[in-house]
Each structure stands twice: as structure tokens, then as C-alpha cells.
LUMKOLNU-823637 format. One record per atom (N, C-alpha, C): x negated, y, z. Coordinates in pm, whole numbers, padded with zeros to 5 digits, always signed. Each point is the difference from the previous one (the first is absolute). Layout:
residues N
XYZ/...
***
This chain:
residues 313
-05879+00484-15186/+00144-00106+00030/-00021-00028+00140/+00123+00023+00086/-00021-00045+00112/+00071-00157+00042/-00071-00045+00098/+00018-00175-00048/+00163-00042+00076/+00037+00151+00096/+00112-00069+00097/+00138+00068-00037/-00017-00069-00157/+00124+00096-00087/+00128-00100+00038/+00026-00126+00116/+00090-00043-00004/+00083+00033+00116/-00073+00060+00070/+00025+00101+00149/+00086+00067-00015/+00118+00069+00059/+00064+00097+00016/-00064+00093+00034/-00120+00017+00060/-00049+00095+00091/-00191-00008-00026/-00030+00062-00025/-00177-00044-00048/-00074-00015+00120/+00020-00060+00115/-00063+00022+00135/-00110-00123-00013/-00118+00062+00076/-00064-00129-00006/-00111+00017-00165/+00076+00055-00082/-00077+00008-00128/-00080+00122-00046/-00041+00102+00076/-00056+00098-00062/-00141-00069-00035/-00076+00048-00112/-00102-00031-00090/-00009-00109-00079/+00125-00089+00037/+00017-00105-00102/-00017+00035-00142/-00028-00055-00102/+00002+00071-00133/-00024-00151-00074/+00032+00004-00161/-00016-00124-00088/-00020+00113-00133/-00081-00066-00054/-00032+00056-00138/+00088-00075-00090/+00088+00059-00063/+00105-00063-00096/+00008+00036-00182/-00099+00112-00009/-00036+00047-00143/-00066+00123-00031/-00041+00024-00109/-00064+00150-00011/+00047+00100-00147/-00052+00109+00032/+00036+00051-00097/-00124+00068-00091/+00007-00056-00123/-00144+00064-00093/+00030+00068-00115/-00098+00049-00057/+00016+00125-00103/-00110-00055-00137/+00008+00004-00127/-00096-00016-00078/-00136+00089-00007/-00076-00072-00043/-00132+00124+00013/+00009+00052-00141/-00079+00106-00076/-00014+00016-00099/-00010-00048-00086/-00114-00123+00040/-00021-00092-00123/+00163-00076-00045/+00004-00060+00141/+00147-00058-00008/+00085+00052-00077/+00057+00135+00000/+00059+00098-00086/+00001-00004-00149/-00139-00029+00002/-00041+00016-00174/+00021-00158-00088/+00043-00135+00106/+00018-00077-00033/+00156-00072-00023/+00088+00087+00083/+00181+00009+00007/+00009+00074-00048/-00043+00132+00017/+00026+00130-00121/+00105+00048+00088/-00041+00028+00137/+00096+00056+00097/-00037-00035+00138/+00022+00096+00074/+00001-00010+00165/+00080-00093+00042/-00025-00121+00092/+00117-00051+00054/-00093-00009+00143/+00156+00015+00069/-00007-00038+00121/+00077-00133+00084/-00122-00047+00047/+00078-00170+00013/+00030-00020+00135/+00113-00048+00046/-00004-00044+00150/+00036-00158+00002/-00057-00049+00113/-00001-00145-00016/+00069-00025+00125/+00077-00073+00053/+00073-00128+00117/-00054-00123-00030/-00052-00032+00125/-00055-00198+00018/+00152-00031+00052/-00040-00118+00014/+00132-00095-00004/-00029-00030+00157/+00109-00072+00040/-00017-00063+00165/-00078-00044+00061/-00037+00047+00113/-00124-00071+00109/+00056-00019+00086/-00037-00113+00060/+00015-00024+00139/+00171-00012+00062/-00009-00051+00121/+00124-00023+00060/+00117+00100-00006/-00065+00080+00038/+00098+00171-00010/+00054+00046-00087/-00061-00030-00082/+00058+00026-00175/+00075-00050-00060/-00031-00141+00037/+00087-00108-00046/+00153+00036+00098/-00001+00020+00099/+00115+00007+00078/+00075+00142-00044/-00075+00109-00027/+00073+00124-00096/+00019-00038-00113/-00021-00115-00096/+00033-00042-00101/+00132-00020+00008/+00056-00091+00141/+00090-00074+00013/+00124+00057+00039/-00017+00163+00016/+00111+00096+00009/+00044+00037-00067/+00101-00103-00048/+00078+00023-00120/+00091+00100-00017/+00076+00031+00122/+00101+00105+00027/-00043+00102-00093/+00114+00117-00047/-00016+00058-00087/-00008+00178+00099/-00044+00069-00030/-00020+00150+00071/+00018+00142-00117/+00091+00102+00024/-00005+00084-00069/-00146+00107-00050/+00026-00002-00125/-00081+00073-00041/-00003+00160-00038/+00091+00034-00004/+00072+00095-00032/-00044+00168+00022/-00085-00022+00105/-00055+00112+00077/-00134+00049-00075/-00068-00166-00042/-00132+00021-00142/+00058+00016-00112/+00115-00055-00054/-00019-00060-00124/+00141+00122-00077/+00141-00075+00031/+00101+00104+00005/+00146-00012+00057/+00072+00078+00015/+00088+00023+00059/+00140-00055-00095/+00007-00028-00130/+00074+00000-00109/-00007-00184+00005/-00041-00050+00018/-00018-00160-00052/+00038-00075+00166/-00053+00089+00113/-00022-00085+00130/-00088-00088-00028/-00127-00012-00051/-00072-00121+00014/-00013-00060+00069/-00038-00146+00060/-00061-00059+00116/-00078-00097-00034/-00137-00022+00056/-00096-00090-00068/+00003-00062+00153/-00112-00107-00014/-00075-00096+00085/-00013+00061+00118/+00024-00036+00103/-00010+00066+00136/-00163-00016+00070/-00061-00108-00040/-00133-00019+00016/-00099+00083-00081/+00002+00027-00093/-00064+00014-00128/-00023+00206+00006/+00148+00027+00071/+00046+00144-00048/-00094+00080+00129/+00038-00099+00159/-00097+00017+00122/-00116+00010-00016/-00013-00089-00071/-00184+00006+00002/-00065+00092-00106/+00036+00055-00110/+00009+00112-00084/+00012+00122+00071/+00069+00044+00105/+00069+00100+00085/-00078+00017+00122/-00062-00093+00097/-00025+00001+00100/-00120+00080+00052/+00033+00096+00096/-00076+00060+00070/-00035-00031+00073/-00117+00079+00091/-00054-00080+00119/-00044+00127+00039/-00015+00093+00059/-00060+00159+00002/-00102-00024+00135/+00044-00108+00137/-00117-00003+00074/-00124-00133-00037/-00031+00005-00131/-00094-00049-00091/-00113+00068-00056/-00126-00028+00048/-00103+00085-00032/-00062-00019-00112/+00021-00131-00024/+00015-00055-00118/+00093+00066-00152/+00089-00031+00007/+00136+00005-00130/+00102+00067+00105/-00014+00122+00015/+00143+00082+00095/+00093-00016-00099/+00024+00066-00167/+00089-00059-00043/+00016-00093-00111/+00091-00024-00050/+00072-00119-00057/-00069-00031-00133/+00000-00107-00090/-00079-00036-00111/+00050+00104-00124/+00173-00011+00015/+00018+00137-00043/-00052+00095-00029/+00007+00063+00067/-00060+00148+00069/-00144+00022-00049/-00047-00112+00014/-00168-00001-00047/+00009-00015-00132/+00078-00066-00105/-00047-00047-00116/+00058+00151-00083/+00122+00022+00058/+00075+00147-00063/-00091+00113-00014/-00086+00010+00096/-00054+00105+00057/-00163-00031-00104/-00029-00115-00028/-00111-00024-00073/+00063+00029-00134/+00077-00043-00041/+00055+00006-00170/+00060+00170+00001/-00005+00055+00100/+00060+00116-00064/-00100+00092+00017/-00127-00031+00069/-00178+00074-00008/+00018-00037-00140/-00067-00123-00035/-00006+00005-00161/+00044+00031-00139/+00164-00014+00022/+00060+00062-00094/-00017+00170+00062/+00015+00054+00002/-00046+00136+00028/-00152+00057-00027/-00111-00125+00027/-00114+00035-00036/-00041-00032-00164/+00102-00073-00047/-00017-00081-00152/+00094+00083-00076/+00108+00113+00046/+00129+00033-00036/-00019+00046-00177/-00137+00036-00023/-00020+00035-00113/-00023-00105-00103/+00009-00101+00008/-00065-00087-00079/+00099-00143-00065/-00006-00055-00071/+00125-00096+00002/-00064-00149+00109/+00145-00007+00050/-00015-00066+00130/+00115-00148+00000/-00030-00089+00066/+00102-00091+00025/-00022-00035+00133/+00100-00070+00045/-00008-00093+00148/+00064-00120+00002/-00115-00079+00022/+00006-00178-00046/+00020-00036+00193/+00099-00076+00034/+00017-00097+00129/+00048-00107+00006/-00092-00092+00040/-00018-00122-00059/+00029-00076+00164/+00002-00140+00040/+00021-00087+00088/+00029-00112+00000/+00001-00090+00076/-00009-00154+00041/+00122-00037+00092/+00091-00062+00000/+00115-00082+00057/+00039+00135+00116/-00029+00030+00136/+00039+00072+00044/-00044+00171-00041/-00122-00009-00063/-00062+00113-00051/+00073+00044-00112/+00066-00115-00113/+00101+00068-00103/+00077+00065+00054/+00099-00060+00126/+00117+00083+00066/-00042+00124-00004/-00138-00007+00097/-00020+00151+00064/-00049+00065-00141/-00040-00014-00104/-00046+00047-00066/+00119+00055-00098/+00097-00004-00035/+00157-00041-00040/+00031+00125+00049/+00021+00029+00141/+00060+00056+00085/-00054+00139-00022/-00145-00008-00019/-00099+00141-00011/+00002+00028-00080/-00001-00081-00129/+00020+00095-00130/+00137+00036-00016/+00122-00025+00040/+00149+00069+00024/-00042+00096+00062/-00072+00014+00126/+00018+00091+00091/-00104+00158-00068/-00110-00116-00084/-00089+00181-00075/+00103+00054-00065/+00055-00054-00075/+00089+00028-00156/+00159+00089+00057/+00023-00048+00136/+00112+00095+00045/+00017+00101+00061/-00124+00011+00083/-00030+00101+00049/-00150+00090-00053/-00007-00010-00145/-00062+00086-00048/-00177+00034+00044/-00059-00118+00022/-00122-00038+00035/-00095-00042-00146/+00070+00011-00109/-00042-00024-00116/-00032+00161-00068/+00081+00091+00070/-00044+00109-00087/-00093+00144+00099/-00112+00075-00116/-00027+00109+00137/+00066+00046+00051/-00031+00068+00132/+00091+00108+00075/+00016+00111-00052/-00049+00050-00068/+00003+00138-00117/+00051-00041-00119/+00032-00113-00066/+00045+00011-00105/+00076-00131+00012/+00135+00019+00050/+00116-00104-00009/+00046-00105-00077/-00031+00135-00141/+00055-00043-00121/-00082-00102-00045/-00097-00010+00007/-00115-00116-00046/+00016-00111+00080/-00020-00099-00072/+00054-00173+00108/-00070-00080-00107/-00105-00064+00124/-00048-00172-00056/+00067-00093+00016/-00012-00106-00100/+00050-00118-00004/-00077-00076+00098/+00081-00088+00054/+00010-00076+00115/+00017-00141-00053/-00087-00105+00027/-00011-00151-00006/-00028-00060+00118/+00104-00105-00006/-00053-00094+00122/-00003-00160-00089/-00138-00048+00028/+00039-00162-00099/-00028-00063+00192/+00133-00109-00024/-00053-00054+00130/+00008-00137-00043/-00080-00086+00112/+00005-00149-00003/+00074-00042+00081/+00056-00119-00015/+00092-00096+00118/+00130+00103+00056/-00008+00072-00023/+00105+00077+00082/+00139-00040+00043/-00008-00013+00140/+00184+00015+00029/+00124+00085-00037/+00129-00050+00033/+00063+00115-00022/-00004+00096+00099/+00014+00154-00015/-00013+00091+00094/+00094+00087+00062/+00150+00001-00112/+00082+00054+00074/+00151-00046-00065/+00094+00066+00033/+00089-00009-00047/+00073+00090-00145/+00148-00048+00002/+00020+00076-00136/-00017+00128-00013/+00005+00080+00110/-00041+00143+00014/-00085+00020-00018/-00139-00049+00039/-00109+00019-00018/-00063-00032-00159/+00098-00051-00061/-00007-00075-00151/+00035+00129-00072/+00142+00066+00060/+00038+00085-00084/-00109+00156+00027/-00064-00013+00097/-00065+00126+00023/-00118+00015-00094/-00046-00091+00025/-00108-00058-00066/+00012-00001-00193/+00094-00022-00053/+00066-00015-00123/+00047+00118-00063/+00022+00115+00090/+00016+00122-00038/-00108+00091+00004/-00142-00017+00009/-00129+00042+00053/-00066-00014-00186/-00045+00154-00025/-00068-00017-00108/-00174-00015+00046/-00104-00016-00114/-00081-00006+00006/-00087-00081+00138/+00083-00132+00022/-00037-00111+00073/-00011-00123-00054/-00027-00090-00044/+00003-00132-00070/-00053-00119+00125/+00083-00111+00024/-00060-00121+00076/+00004-00104-00091/-00136-00055+00005/-00019-00171-00078/-00030-00036+00137/+00071-00150+00024/-00016-00093+00110/-00045-00143-00085/-00135-00021+00009/-00026-00144-00007/+00021-00076+00087/+00050-00120-00070/+00070-00096+00081/-00012-00156-00073/-00106-00088+00107/-00018-00088-00026/+00087-00104-00006/+00084-00102-00164/+00125-00052-00004/+00024-00059+00159/-00068-00105+00066/+00041-00071+00119/-00019+00064+00144/-00043+00110-00007/-00014+00061+00096/+00098+00022+00082/+00041-00049+00140/+00079+00059+00077/+00059+00117+00038/-00118+00089+00004/-00034+00111+00137/+00125+00109-00111/-00019+00016-00130/+00087+00084-00043/+00145-00066-00057/+00045-00072+00068/+00150-00008+00035/+00078+00054+00128/-00113+00039+00078/+00048+00019+00117/-00051+00187+00044/+00136+00073+00069/+00105-00091+00078/+00082-00035-00086/+00083-00078+00022/+00071-00103-00107/+00158+00156-00010/+00003-00002-00158/+00095+00060-00054/+00127-00028+00052/+00053-00100+00036/+00140-00042-00010/+00032+00020+00088/-00073-00032+00124/+00040+00029+00131/-00038+00106+00081/-00083+00107-00041/-00036+00086+00074/-00019+00115-00081/+00054-00020-00139/+00012+00137-00117/-00094+00080-00023/-00119-00072+00006/-00100+00066-00074/-00040+00003-00148/-00083+00098-00052/+00006-00006-00138/-00157+00056-00044/-00008-00055-00090/-00168+00024-00078/+00043+00089-00099/-00152+00064+00005/+00008+00130-00068/-00086+00030-00139/-00032+00066-00086/-00038-00062-00134/-00033-00070-00064/-00109-00018-00070/+00016-00129-00124/-00097-00080+00064/+00040-00160-00058/-00094-00058+00052/-00094-00088-00101/-00064-00032+00053/-00153-00095-00108/-00010-00143+00111/+00079-00123-00101/-00035-00124+00074/-00127-00084-00058/-00065-00018+00080/-00131-00082-00037/+00037-00166+00037/-00103-00053-00019/+00080-00176+00042/-00140-00059+00014/-00103+00034+00126/-00100-00066+00014/-00048-00178+00022/+00119-00030+00010/-00004-00153-00012/-00012-00064-00132/-00026+00078-00066/-00042-00010-00187/-00168+00008-00012/-00036+00066+00115/-00137+00044-00004/-00077-00184+00048/-00115-00013-00093/-00098-00131-00020/-00104+00074+00148/-00032+00094+00037/-00113+00027+00085/+00052+00005+00123/+00135-00041+00038/+00020+00018+00139/+00019-00132+00068/-00034-00037+00110/+00017-00170+00069/+00157-00010+00037/+00037+00047+00066/+00143-00018+00028/+00071+00143+00014/+00041+00009-00147/+00041+00123-00018/+00134+00043+00102/+00084-00124-00002/+00156+00025+00085/-00041+00070+00173/-00128-00032+00030/-00056+00027+00163/-00051+00157-00005/-00019+00046-00097/-00072+00127-00006/+00083+00124-00103/+00121-00034-00050/+00088+00089-00066/+00020+00142+00055/-00006+00025+00143/+00037+00133+00041/-00182+00063+00002/-00080-00042-00016/-00125+00056+00005/-00052+00064-00087/-00040+00117+00065/-00034+00166-00099/-00100-00063-00138/-00090-00047+00032/-00113-00032-00098/+00051-00119-00086/+00110-00057+00030/+00055-00113-00129/+00110+00064-00023/+00030+00136+00062/+00093+00066-00055/-00098+00056-00161/-00098+00076+00055/-00072+00091-00118/-00050-00128-00053/-00064-00094+00015/-00042-00099-00111/+00138-00018-00073/+00126-00042+00028/+00111-00016-00099/+00024+00127-00083/-00015+00086+00031/+00024+00129-00113/-00122-00023-00078/-00125-00025+00016/-00122-00028-00091/+00066-00100-00116/+00075-00102+00055/+00003-00124-00102/+00155-00036-00042/+00079+00080+00032/+00149+00021-00025/+00031-00038-00159/+00064-00059-00061/+00035+00033-00125/+00157+00022-00048/+00081+00059+00114/+00103+00030-00041/+00108-00051-00038/+00070+00020-00053/+00102-00086-00070/-00035-00112-00055/-00138+00028-00071/-00045-00101-00083/-00042-00159+00121/+00006+00038+00090/-00032-00087+00082/-00143-00063+00003/-00024-00110+00116/-00153-00003+00026/-00063+00068+00062/-00174+00000+00023/-00084+00064+00025/-00096-00002-00029/-00080+00133-00046/-00165-00012-00035/-00032+00147+00050/-00122+00012+00026/-00053+00105+00067/-00017+00106-00152/+00055+00103+00033/-00022+00090-00125/-00079+00123+00066/-00035+00004+00138/-00047+00116+00083/-00138-00070+00043/-00120+00061+00013/-00099-00097+00022/-00027+00046+00178/+00099-00048+00043/+00015+00020+00187/-00088-00151+00011/-00098+00129+00139/-00061-00112+00032/+00078-00126+00129/-00035-00131-00053/+00068-00100+00067/-00009-00035+00133/-00097+00077+00035/-00098-00014+00152/+00092+00074+00077/+00089+00067-00079/+00065+00076+00124/+00163-00075+00021/-00018-00101-00081/+00155-00100+00067/-00068-00052+00161/-00122-00054+00022/-00048-00057+00135/-00047+00113+00074/+00050+00099-00030/-00023+00121+00089/+00029-00016+00154/+00139-00046+00009/+00038-00040+00159/+00056-00132+00023/-00011-00096-00135/+00084-00138-00001/-00100-00070-00045/+00057-00128-00019/-00084-00083-00057/+00095-00049-00129/-00002+00065-00094/+00123+00003-00125/-00103-00056-00120/-00107-00012-00027/-00066-00005-00137/+00018-00143-00039/+00036-00079-00112/-00001-00153-00047/-00142-00023-00017/-00004-00145-00033/-00151-00035-00001/-00054+00009-00153/+00037+00084-00070/+00016+00030-00118/-00096+00157-00019/-00045+00036+00139/-00045+00104-00040/-00153-00023+00087/-00125+00065+00010/-00118-00006+00033/-00001-00042+00218/-00064-00073-00016/+00050-00080+00116/-00066+00091+00127/-00110+00107-00051/-00065+00074+00127/+00086+00171-00029/+00147-00025-00019/+00080+00150+00069/+00067-00064+00117/-00044+00067+00083/+00031-00063+00134/+00129-00015-00001/+00068-00040+00111/+00146-00009+00056/-00018+00173+00157/+00129+00043-00037/-00041+00112+00094/-00108+00047+00042/-00063+00071-00135/-00155+00065+00061/-00010+00124+00014/+00156+00052+00023/-00010+00140+00035/-00027+00003+00178/+00071-00081+00045/-00066+00037+00152/-00107-00116+00047/+00000-00117-00077/-00108-00085+00049/-00139+00034-00049/+00003+00074-00116/-00133+00000-00062/-00048+00161-00004/+00093+00088-00030/-00024+00160-00014/-00030+00041+00145/+00067-00035+00106/+00019+00056+00146/-00128-00047+00037/-00046-00135-00021/-00131-00048+00073/-00136+00036-00087/+00036+00097-00154/-00074+00002-00063/-00124-00103-00083/+00063-00132+00000/-00033-00089-00044/+00002-00073-00146/+00014+00088-00072/-00017-00032-00135/+00076+00088-00134/+00148+00021+00035/+00087+00071-00122/-00069+00121+00013/-00004+00052-00132/-00050+00109-00041/+00022+00070-00164/+00100+00144+00069/+00058+00100-00101/-00088+00033-00149/-00028-00018-00095/-00077+00078-00052/+00079+00084-00068/-00105+00055-00127/+00036+00140-00003/+00145+00001-00123/+00018-00127-00064/+00139+00050-00082/+00136-00072+00101/+00006-00010+00106/+00071-00041+00134/+00013-00134+00010/-00073-00073-00074/+00060-00176+00007/-00104-00074+00151/+00047-00052+00013/-00050-00086+00146/-00061-00102-00021/-00133+00008-00003/-00126-00149+00015/-00041-00057+00118/-00076-00132+00025/-00020-00011+00109/-00166-00021-00040/-00084+00076+00111/-00120-00001-00064/-00098-00021+00182/-00087-00085-00040/-00073-00061+00110/-00116+00041-00029/-00129-00002+00087/-00089+00052+00000/-00096-00022-00157/+00010-00075-00026/-00083-00038-00130/+00068+00063-00156/+00150+00027+00033/-00002+00072-00142/+00094+00111+00028/-00038+00078+00133/+00028+00130+00031/-00073+00133-00094/-00104-00015-00055/-00048+00088-00075/+00003-00007-00131/+00098-00083-00029/+00040-00034-00188/+00141-00012+00021/+00089+00081-00013/+00135+00031-00008/+00071-00100-00105/-00081-00011-00136/+00056-00094-00101/+00045-00133+00030/-00115-00039+00091/-00034-00154+00055/+00127-00060+00094/+00050+00181+00034/+00136-00050+00112/+00098-00034-00051/+00039+00027-00171/+00145+00034-00054/-00018-00140-00057/+00150-00026-00044/+00055-00177-00013/+00087+00027-00084/
***
């Protein structure tokens, strides 16, 4: 992903690149559990001042060339350009993130065309918006179909978190006319980001279905108002939301340690040896946090490193 996306010309930016997501596919073992082969596309959220400025580019640009001419869809200028920008002079990523992702999807769809398959797109914040655009792009342009079997179509589902609005009424109409595409937007009730860009002023629309959670009801969070937009807080909220019944109760055994991965978010009700911001302060320095075979993270010092059970709480 070129860093110099804000400039009109990519001068002096050859070689600049940002990691913004990945494409993965289930293993044979994963297929047995899921019941089908799934291609996963994941887009991360905003990082750094350059991407903050990209988020602020609320003006809309035509997306008819990518999507369709009938509805004249227009989408957020910053995210559309970030998705489609290419820099041929870069020795690292001369093609756009769009081209790279679609090429990977095409390859995997053709490779596993004789199996039952699905495509799942996910993302957080900026990544939720780009993920929705990516999912729509895949279906509109037939990347969920094998090249030699155009009548065979694999379903595409986007499950996105803290998604801002992406496009106008034309984009909504384009999206609504598509088969084999579903979008679920998970929204933390008081998070301001999903309310942007504003609809009344800039005429932006949401697409898909919304699942509302409320992490202010969680007893595990220290300052729930200040962490409303954090991805790990969102996932914690999904694990404990009670829907229309209200309240909060953890129904999924999601590791509480993950809440403190990059923030100081857990209350005093949880074990004191779950470090704050441990992903940067502990893991990169290799000073104690270790992932076990079941996916959970624990603190291990020299005395307990040989007995994983002693590290659990």
C-alpha cells in the first residue's frame, strides 16, 4: 500500500509500502470443522497520521467503473483511492491492494472450484469500510465464480466492526441489487465512528444489517467510554452481549487478556498479572507473554515456564 496516497503524484514515494491486510484460506482440517472451504480477507483499521488524513477525505468519487453504471455509485474518496491506488515504480508493491487481493481470490477460487466454498471479508473501522467495498467489488465483478464455471457462484459475507458509512444512495442501490452478498455491521452503541461521515450533511448511507452491542455494560472494563472504538473491546462485546434482553454476560470463552493487548482496558476485577499494552511492551521484548496451544495468552517467568497449567488463571 503506497504511503503517498494524499499526493496527486507519487513523487519520491517509490518503495514506500504499508501492510494493510491479508488473504488466507482454511486448511483441510479447518474445512472439516467448518464444513466448507473458506477464503478469509481481513483489513486492518487506521494506523498513523497519513491514514487519519485519508479518513478525513469525506468527499465522494464515482465508483461506476468498478461497480456499475446504472446506479452511479459514489463512495468515500480517501478509502476508494487507498483501495485502488497503484505505484508502478515501487519495487515492493507496484500494484494496488485491490489488484493484489482480487488476484489472490481468483487463484484460490479456481484452485478449490470443485469444493463447497465461501468468501468471508472482515475489517475494523477504516478496514471495515474498505472491506465492504472489497466484498462488493468481488461480487459485482464475478471474482466469486470460477473462470471456467461462470454459473457457479460462491457466497460472500462481510462481517465488519465499527464501520463508518462508505457511499451514497447509489452505492446502497448497487449493493442492494446484488445476490450472494451479505454484510453484517457490528456497532458499539456509543461509538461515534459508525455515525460518520454524517448522513444529513454529506448524504452517506450504511449498507447491510447491523448488530448493536453495548460494552459500557461490561463489568470487566475499566473505562468503557474511552475504549468504545477498540477492536478487542468490540470482540469482547460480541462475546458478552445479551441482545434485546440487555445486560452483559460472557457467553464465549474469549481470553480477557486480549482486551489489554494494546490498551489499559481491564478493570481491577480481573487478575493483576494481565499486563497493560502487553503486545508492544511484553511480546516484542520477549519478556513474559506466551501463547498456549489453545490460543490463550499467559504470563510466564522463568519459574513457571515449564508448567503451562501454573500460568493459567
